[in-house]
C-alpha positions, -999 to +999 in steps of 0.1 A: +030-542+101+015-530+068+038-515+041+015-484+040+019-478+078+059-480+074+056-455+045+036-432+066+061-436+096+091-427+071+073-397+058+067-385+093+104-390+101+114-371+071+091-342+078+104-341+114+140-340+101+132-311+076+119-288+103+145-261+108+151-249+144+151-210+145+185-194+155+187-176+187+190-143+170+157-150+151+139-157+183+152-125+199+140-106+168+106-122+169+102-111+206+112-075+198+090-076+166+059-087+185+066-057+209+064-033+182+035-049+165+016-048+200+025-012+205+048-020+236+077-002+216+063+028+200+074+045+168+105+067+175+114+049+207+151+040+211+157+004+215+173-004+250+211-003+251+229-035+239+241-043+274+204-043+287+193-065+258+221-089+264+210-092+301+172-094+294+175-121+267+206-139+283+223-140+250+256-130+234+264-095+219+269-110+183+233-126+188+218-092+197+235-076+167+223-102+143+187-098+157+190-061+152+202-065+117+173-088+110+148-061+122+166-035+103+163-054+071+125-055+077+124-018+081+113-021+118+146-005+131+165+025+119+200+022+132+224+052+135+259+042+135+288+058+154+293+069+191+260+084+195+243+058+174+214+035+183+184+016+170+152+037+166+118+019+164+101+024+131+066+009+133+055-006+099+032+015+076+017+008+043+045+027+025+069-001+032+052-023+006+050+003-021+086+001-036+087-037-029+053-041-048+066-020-079+099-041-080+080-073-078+055-063-105+083-051-127+103-084-122+072-105-132+065-085-163+034-066-151+024-036-172+004-004-164-025-020-180-024-047-154-023-021-127-053-003-140-072-035-145-066-043-108-076-010-096-110-014-116-115-046-097-108-031-064-124+004-062-159+000-074-167-028-047-148-004-022-173+024-032-200+001-024-187-007+011-182+029+019-220+036+008-232+008+029-209+010+060-198+045+063-221+066+041-223+100+061-187+102+074-174+089+040-194+115+021-182+143+045-145+133+040-147+129+002-166+161-003-141+181+017-113+167-006-134+173-037-134+210-027-095+208-027-096+191-061-116+220-075-093+245-061-063+231-079-077+228-114-053+255-127-024+234-118-022+202-137+002+182-117-013+192-083-048+182-097-033+148-107-019+143-072-052+154-056-072+129-078-050+101-068-054+109-032-092+108-037-091+072-050-069+063-019-093+080+004-121+060-010-104+029-005-094+036+031-130+047+039-143+012+031-128+001+064-110-030+052-073-030+063-061-055+038-078-037+010-061-004+021-027-021+022-030-034-014-042+000-026-014+018-007+011-007-024+000+005-057-006+041-048+030+054-057+028+036-091-005+052-100+007+087-090+038+083-108+019+071-140-006+100-138+022+126-134+040+112-163+008+114-184+002+149-175+037+159-182+037+142-216+002+154-225+004+165-262-024+190-258-017+226-253-053+236-251-054+247-214-092+254-216-098+218-229-077+204-205-094+220-175-128+211-190-119+175-191-106+178-155-138+193-144-158+166-161-139+139-141-145+158-109-182+161-116-181+122-116-165+123-082-193+145-071-219+120-083-201+092-065-202+112-033-240+119-037-246+082-042-225+072-011-242+099+010-277+084+000-262+049+011-267+035-025-242+008-026-252-007-058-254+026-075-220+038-062-203+006-074-219+007-110-211+044-113-175+039-102-168+009-123-180+030-154-158+057-142-126+036-137-131+020-171-132+054-188-104+069-168-083+038-175-087+042-212-077+079-211-048+074-189-034+044-209-038+064-241-014+090-227+015+067-223+004+033-235+006+001-214+043+007-204+062-017-183+065-009-147+101-001-150+090+033-166+074+040-133+102+032-111+130+051-128 
C-alpha cells in the first residue's frame, strides 16, 4: 500500500469526523423554513399549535421550542408571548437584509463613497437590461413615477425620497431578483444619506435648489426615452454619466462619511 494512499485514507477519515450531524431542532426548523419558502405556509398564518407540531414531527416540546427560536432569529416567525400568544409566519422580504447590510458595511469600515461607487457599478447595466428586456412596461412605470417626482419639487425631503424610489424601481424593472436584493439591501442607506444631505444643504436659495432638482429630473426623463426606444447601450451610457455626476454632488454635501452616520 502506497504512502500517498494511506494519506488520502486518513484525510477522508478526518473529513468524515469533522461533519457535524444537525440537531433535531435544526431539522424541524428546516422543514418549517422550506414550507415558508415554498408558500405552503403563508405570510400572516399562525404556526400550528405546539401540541400539533410535537405530534407531527414526533419530537419533544423543548425541541419544538428551540426550532421556533431558530426561525424567530431568522425573521421567519414573529412570536407573541403570553396566554394568547403564538408564532406568526413572516415570509422573508428584501428589507430583512437592509439593516444587516448596513451593520456589516459599517463593521468593515465601508464609507458612503464605497456605497455610491457600488451603485454606479450596478445601475447603468440595470438600465440597459430594462431597455433590452422590458422597454415598454419599464418606460410606462418610470414615466408615471417621474410625474410624482415633478409634483413634489417644492418639498425637498419628499423629492429626495421619490428620487431614491426611482432608482430602486429602475433596478427592480431589470428583472433580476439577485440584483434587486442587493439594491434593496443598500436602499435604506441611500435614502438616509440623501435625506441628511438635504437637511444639511447650506444653500438657502430655493429657486436655485429647485432648478437643480429639475435638471436631475430632466435626466430621468431622458433615460426613460432611451429605455422606451429599446436603446440599451444609450440607456447604460447616459445613466452612468448621471450616476457619476449625482454621486459627486451628494458626496460634496456630507463627504464620504462612515456608515455609522447613516445608521444612527
